[in-house]
C-alpha positions in Angstrom: 79.4 60.3 19.4 77.1 62.9 18.2 75.7 63.7 14.4 73.3 66.3 12.9 70.7 66.1 10.3 69.4 68.9 9.2 66.7 70.1 5.2 66.2 67.9 2.9 67.5 64.5 4.6 65.9 65.8 7.8 62.4 66.5 6.4 62.3 62.8 4.6 62.8 61.6 8.6 60.6 63.8 9.6 57.5 62.2 6.7 59.1 58.7 8.0 58.3 59.2 11.3 55.1 60.5 10.5 53.8 58.0 7.7 55.0 55.3 10.6 53.0 56.9 13.3 49.3 58.1 11.4 49.5 55.5 9.0 49.3 52.5 11.4 46.8 54.3 13.7 44.4 56.2 11.4 43.4 52.5 10.1 41.3 52.2 13.9 39.4 55.4 13.1 35.6 55.2 12.8 33.0 52.3 14.3 34.3 49.9 11.6 38.0 50.4 12.0 40.4 47.8 12.7 42.3 46.3 15.4 46.4 46.8 15.6 48.2 43.4 17.7 50.3 45.0 20.3 53.4 43.0 21.6 54.7 43.8 25.3 58.1 42.5 27.1 56.2 42.7 30.4 52.8 41.0 29.8 50.9 39.0 27.2 50.5 40.6 23.8 46.8 42.3 23.5 44.5 43.3 20.7 43.1 46.3 20.7 42.0 50.0 18.5 42.3 52.3 20.9 44.4 55.1 19.4 46.8 56.9 22.0 47.4 52.3 23.2 48.7 51.7 19.6 50.6 55.3 19.4 52.8 54.9 22.7 53.6 51.6 21.2 54.7 52.3 18.0 58.3 52.7 17.9 61.4 53.1 15.0 64.8 51.4 15.4 66.7 54.3 13.5 67.0 56.5 15.9 66.3 59.9 13.9 63.1 58.7 13.4 62.3 57.6 17.0 63.4 60.5 18.1 61.0 62.3 15.6 58.2 59.7 17.1 58.6 60.7 20.7 58.1 63.9 19.6 55.3 63.4 17.7 53.7 60.9 20.0 53.7 63.4 23.3 52.1 66.1 21.1 49.4 63.6 19.5 48.3 62.3 23.2 48.5 65.5 24.5 44.7 64.9 23.4 44.2 62.1 25.2 45.8 63.1 28.0 43.0 66.4 28.5 40.0 64.6 27.0 40.7 61.1 27.4 39.6 60.6 23.4 40.9 61.9 20.2 44.6 60.7 19.6 43.5 59.2 16.1 41.8 62.2 15.1 44.4 64.2 15.8 47.0 62.0 14.1 44.7 61.4 10.8 44.5 65.8 11.2 48.9 65.8 11.9 49.2 64.1 8.7 47.8 66.1 6.4 48.5 69.3 8.0 51.4 68.6 7.7 51.8 66.9 4.0 50.0 70.1 2.8 52.4 72.4 4.7 55.6 70.9 3.2 54.5 71.4 0.0 54.1 75.1 0.5 57.6 75.2 1.9 58.9 73.5 -1.1 57.5 75.8 -3.7 58.8 78.8 -0.7 56.5 79.1 1.5 58.6 80.6 5.1 58.5 77.7 7.5 57.5 80.7 10.5 55.3 82.7 8.5 53.0 79.3 7.1 53.1 78.8 10.9 52.2 82.5 11.4 49.2 82.1 9.2 48.4 79.0 10.0 48.0 80.1 14.0 46.0 82.7 12.4 43.5 80.8 11.0 43.0 78.6 13.8 40.5 80.8 15.9 37.9 81.2 13.1 37.8 77.2 12.7 37.5 76.2 16.5 34.7 79.3 16.2 33.1 77.7 13.6 33.5 74.4 15.7 32.3 75.5 18.8 28.9 77.2 16.6 27.7 73.6 15.1 28.0 72.0 18.7 25.0 72.2 22.0 24.7 71.0 24.6 23.7 67.0 25.0 20.2 65.7 26.4 20.6 62.7 28.1 20.2 60.5 25.2 23.1 61.6 23.3 24.2 60.9 26.6 24.2 57.6 26.2 25.3 57.4 22.7 28.1 59.1 23.5 29.4 56.5 25.8 27.9 53.1 23.6 29.4 55.0 20.4 32.9 55.6 22.1 32.8 51.6 24.2 31.5 50.2 20.2 29.8 48.1 23.2 25.9 49.0 24.6 26.1 47.5 27.8 29.0 49.1 28.7 27.7 52.6 27.0 24.6 51.7 29.7 26.6 51.1 32.7 28.9 54.1 32.6 26.2 56.3 31.9 24.0 55.1 34.9 27.6 54.6 36.7 28.4 58.8 35.4 24.2 59.9 36.5 24.4 59.0 40.0 28.0 60.3 41.0 28.0 63.2 38.7 31.4 63.4 38.3 34.1 61.5 36.4 36.9 61.3 38.8 34.5 60.1 41.3 34.3 56.8 39.3 37.4 54.3 39.6 37.7 51.6 36.9 39.7 48.3 37.9 40.6 45.3 36.9 39.5 41.9 39.2 39.7 38.4 39.2 36.6 37.4 38.7 35.3 36.5 35.8 32.3 38.9 35.9 31.9 42.9 36.0 30.5 44.5 39.1 29.8 48.2 40.3 30.0 49.1 43.3 28.7 52.5 45.4 30.4 54.2 47.6 28.8 56.4 50.2 31.0 58.2 52.8 34.3 60.4 52.3 37.4 58.4 51.0 40.9 57.9 51.8 43.7 55.8 50.6 44.7 53.8 53.4 48.2 53.9 54.8 48.1 52.2 57.7 51.0 52.4 60.1 51.4 48.7 60.8 50.0 45.4 58.8 49.3 43.6 62.3 46.2 45.9 62.6 44.8 43.6 59.8 45.6 40.3 61.1 42.0 38.9 61.9 40.3 40.9 59.1 40.6 42.5 56.0 38.7 45.4 57.3 38.0 46.6 60.4 34.9 48.3 60.9 35.1 51.5 64.0 31.4 53.0 65.5 31.2 55.8 67.6 35.2 56.2 67.2 37.0 59.2 68.7 39.1 60.4 65.6 42.7 62.7 66.0 43.5 64.6 63.6 47.6 65.3 63.7 50.4 66.9 61.3 52.7 66.0 63.2 54.4 62.4 64.6 53.3 60.9 67.9 56.0 59.2 69.8 55.2 57.8 72.6 51.3 56.8 74.7 52.3 59.8 77.0 51.7 62.6 74.6 48.3 61.2 73.8 47.9 60.0 77.9 44.6 61.2 78.9 42.3 59.7 75.8 43.6 56.2 76.1 43.3 56.9 79.8 39.5 58.1 79.0 39.0 54.6 76.3 40.6 52.4 78.4 37.9 53.2 80.5 34.7 53.9 78.4 36.1 51.4 76.0 35.4 53.5 73.3 37.4 53.4 69.7 40.0 55.5 68.5 40.9 56.5 65.1 44.7 58.7 64.7 45.6 60.5 61.0 48.9 61.9 61.8 51.7 62.5 60.1 53.7 59.2 60.9 54.3 57.3 64.5 57.2 56.4 66.3 57.5 52.4 66.0 57.6 52.0 69.9 54.5 53.7 69.7 52.9 51.6 66.7 53.6 48.4 68.8 52.4 50.0 72.3 49.0 50.4 69.9 49.1 47.0 68.3 50.5 46.0 72.4 46.5 47.4 73.4 44.9 46.3 71.0 46.0 42.6 71.2 45.0 42.1 75.0 41.5 43.5 73.5 41.7 46.5 75.9 41.1 49.1 73.3 40.5 49.5 69.3 42.8 51.9 68.4 43.8 52.2 64.5 46.7 54.4 63.1 46.7 56.0 60.1 49.5 58.1 57.9 48.2 61.4 56.5 47.9 60.5 52.6 48.5 62.7 49.6 50.2 65.9 49.3 50.4 69.4 48.5 47.0 71.5 48.1 45.4 67.9 47.8 46.8 67.1 51.4 45.1 70.6 52.9 41.8 69.6 51.6 41.3 66.2 53.2 43.1 66.8 56.6 40.1 70.4 56.2 37.1 68.1 55.0 38.0 65.5 57.6 38.2 68.0 60.2 34.6 69.7 59.3 32.8 66.0 59.1 34.4 64.8 62.3 34.2 68.5 64.5 38.1 67.5 65.2 40.5 70.2 65.1 43.4 69.8 63.5 46.8 69.6 65.8 49.7 70.8 64.4 51.9 69.3 66.8 51.3 66.7 69.4 52.7 69.0 72.6 49.7 70.9 71.1 47.4 68.1 72.0 44.5 69.1 74.2 40.4 66.8 74.5 38.7 69.6 73.1 40.9 68.6 69.8 38.9 65.2 69.7 36.7 64.8 67.3 33.6 61.4 65.9 32.4 59.6 63.4 29.1 57.4 63.7 30.7 54.7 61.3 34.9 54.6 59.8 35.4 51.3 57.5 39.1 50.9 57.4 40.8 48.1 54.8 44.3 47.9 52.9 43.2 50.0 50.0 40.5 52.7 51.3 39.2 54.4 54.2 35.3 55.3 54.5 34.5 58.0 56.8 30.7 57.9 57.1 29.0 61.6 57.9 25.6 63.7 57.8 25.6 66.5 55.4 24.9 69.6 57.9 24.9 73.0 57.3 28.7 73.4 58.3 28.9 71.1 55.0 26.3 72.7 53.2 28.5 75.9 53.3 32.0 74.5 52.1 29.9 72.7 48.8 28.6 75.6 48.2 32.1 77.6 48.3 33.8 74.8 46.6 31.1 75.1 43.7 31.7 79.1 43.7 35.3 78.6 43.6 35.1 76.2 40.6 35.9 78.1 37.9 39.0 79.9 39.4 41.3 76.4 39.9 43.4 75.2 37.4 42.5 71.4 35.5 44.0 69.5 38.2 42.3 71.7 41.5 39.2 71.7 39.8 39.3 67.8 39.3 40.5 67.3 43.0 36.7 69.7 43.9 34.8 67.8 42.0 36.1 64.5 43.4 35.2 66.3 47.1 31.7 67.2 45.8 31.6 63.6 44.8 32.2 62.2 48.3 30.0 65.1 50.3 27.1 64.8 47.8 26.5 61.8 45.7 28.8 59.3 46.9 31.6 57.2 44.6 31.2 54.4 42.2 34.5 51.4 41.3 33.3 49.1 38.1 35.4 45.9 39.1 36.2 44.8 35.3 36.6 41.1 35.0 36.6 38.3 32.0 38.0 35.2 30.8 41.4 36.2 30.0 43.6 39.2 31.0 43.8 39.9 27.6 40.3 40.8 26.7 40.0 42.3 31.1 42.5 45.1 29.8 40.9 45.2 26.4 37.2 46.4 28.2 39.0 48.3 31.1 40.2 50.6 27.7 36.6 50.6 26.6 35.5 51.2 29.7 37.8 53.7 30.5 36.8 56.0 26.6 33.1 55.4 27.5 34.1 57.5 30.7 35.9 60.1 29.4 33.5 60.1 26.5 30.6 61.0 28.5 32.3 63.8 30.7 33.1 65.7 27.8 30.1 65.6 26.1 28.7 67.8 29.0 30.5 70.1 27.8 28.7 70.0 23.8 28.5 67.3 21.3 28.7 68.1 17.4 28.0 65.6 14.4 30.0 63.2 14.3 32.0 61.4 11.5 33.9 63.9 10.5 31.0 65.6 8.6 31.3 69.0 10.4 34.8 69.8 9.4 34.1 68.7 6.0 31.3 71.2 6.5 33.3 73.9 7.9 36.8 73.2 5.5 34.3 74.1 2.2 32.8 77.5 4.2 36.8 78.5 4.3 38.0 81.4 2.0 40.5 80.1 -1.1 44.0 80.4 -0.3 47.2 78.7 0.0 47.2 78.4 3.7 43.3 78.3 4.0 44.3 75.5 1.7 46.2 73.0 3.9 43.2 73.8 6.1 40.8 72.0 3.7 42.1 69.3 3.0 43.0 68.3 6.9 39.3 68.9 7.8 38.2 66.7 5.4 40.2 64.0 5.8 38.5 62.5 8.9 36.0 61.8 6.9 37.7 60.5 4.2 39.5 58.3 6.5 35.9 56.8 8.5 34.5 56.3 5.1 37.6 54.6 3.7 37.5 52.6 7.7 34.6 51.1 6.4 35.0 50.2 3.2 32.3 53.2 1.6 33.4 55.4 -1.3 33.2 58.3 0.2 32.9 60.6 -2.8 29.8 59.5 -3.6 28.7 59.7 0.5 29.7 63.3 0.8 28.1 64.2 -2.5 24.4 62.6 -1.5 25.2 64.7 2.2 26.2 68.1 0.2 23.0 67.5 -2.0 21.0 68.1 1.3 22.8 70.9 1.9 24.3 68.8 5.1 20.9 68.3 6.7 21.6 64.3 6.1 24.7 62.1 8.3 25.5 58.9 7.0 25.6 56.3 9.7 28.1 53.8 9.0 26.0 51.3 12.3 23.4 51.2 10.5 23.8 51.9 7.3 21.8 54.4 6.8 21.0 58.3 6.1 19.8 59.7 8.9 18.7 63.7 9.6 21.5 65.7 11.2 19.8 66.7 13.7 18.0 63.7 15.0 21.7 61.7 14.6 23.2 59.3 17.7 26.5 59.8 15.2 27.8 62.5 17.6 31.7 63.6 18.4 32.9 65.4 22.0 32.9 69.1 20.9 35.9 69.2 23.3 37.5 66.2 22.0 37.2 68.0 18.0 38.8 71.0 19.4 41.4 69.4 21.1 42.3 67.8 18.0 42.7 69.9 15.9 44.4 72.3 18.1 47.6 69.9 18.7 47.4 68.2 15.4 48.4 72.0 14.6 50.4 72.4 17.0 53.0 69.6 16.2 52.7 69.7 12.3 54.0 73.4 13.2 56.3 72.3 15.5 57.7 69.9 13.3 57.7 71.9 9.9 60.3 74.7 11.6 62.4 72.8 13.1 65.4 72.8 11.2 67.8 70.3 12.5 68.3 67.7 14.8 71.5 65.9 17.1 71.3 62.5 17.8 73.2 60.1 19.3 75.0 57.4 17.0 75.0 53.9 18.5 77.9 52.1 16.9 75.2 49.0 15.6 73.5 51.4 13.2 76.0 53.4 11.6 74.7 51.9 8.3 71.5 53.6 9.0 73.1 57.1 9.8 74.3 58.8 6.2 75.2 62.1 4.6 75.7 64.1 8.7 77.8 66.5 9.5 79.7 65.4 12.4 79.5 67.6 15.4 
């Protein structure tokens, strides 16, 4: 059975959902924010102050409230998905925007008109945020990483790693069973290992090929006869052979394994990883690195299609090709850089990773800790710091919500701007409240100094805003505001909700009109 909830009943449920979601998460905002314990059926309970993680784990037994929660969570977590941070700020802004707007609607303002006015004002505020930002120094990037992780060592590790490889997507953060954290740098072109058979790793977990012939085949290889001349050649010369193909016939794989066992040759068979544009990039990059020609169909194979690699390391997770950056590769690097701005975010991230592999290499940070819970928490801190430093490169501004408070004070006095005034002041108020400070006293002191001072909670003192170590990423602040406005206006202009009525929750569903 389905039920419909409308008007005042729906408003009350939306407010209940927002209060539950935002009220829980906003207690974690700022350097003195509290932690939240999260229980999960799949693993042990853990403690975190990561807003996105907490938001994802909030639900309600009330199907109506839970439905609204899912909508609010999805929109607010968009901030975290796009810039890796800012979910808590988004929810703090969302709660204020919704409550202030609801007061106007209850006074007779049409929700559609309200949405149009809020959407019209938003670009003005974004522009003001842009004006108050600046490109960060190396020192400020280190501050950003440290503040985001709330740990000096993690901040330093991320800063050093990021400045070595230059690209966020070139850094992989993983868990390890060892009781320590290790940073590994990898120089070379790295692809996922999809090995044709586990039997290739019978004698070792890692295979090294030196001076190997390389074949790149975009079709299925069925039998040894398909590549008879190169097999005959390596049987005579004892050279190694690396094949990357669409797939292999099982009979062909078994024949190759037999040749390897007899130690007549050393042949490794991998399947082409990934899909779509990324897959095509991998094939083209490897073709240029190894000087091999991509064989679209094995029936068109010729000896001139064979490439060469000085060193290839294959393990169960990844394969690394060593190479020298020659003129042809330098030309390709230049082309990738020139085309970056024409790509969407996903393609741009892929190309940035390609550039990292071709120029500076990759890095893997392996996180170890005495317990699984601690290890998971440390991984979150590393991820937060990595996101913070990568987005900080696009601009930073004084943090703790001070700039938003300053912008709020500069807005005109009318009912639509007042919605923003209230919301923009809320992050500062929440951060100070979470630190046990009186925000009125703090902001009065800042205003007396005409916003040239900022309060550093970690140091428990005011400092010059131009020299402050309290910083926020411009990208995070902008996206937090945009997503908060989007979510608030979406909920404010919703007048009906259709839900499934569960038998065991009939007592919670009332005053509905049956469909």
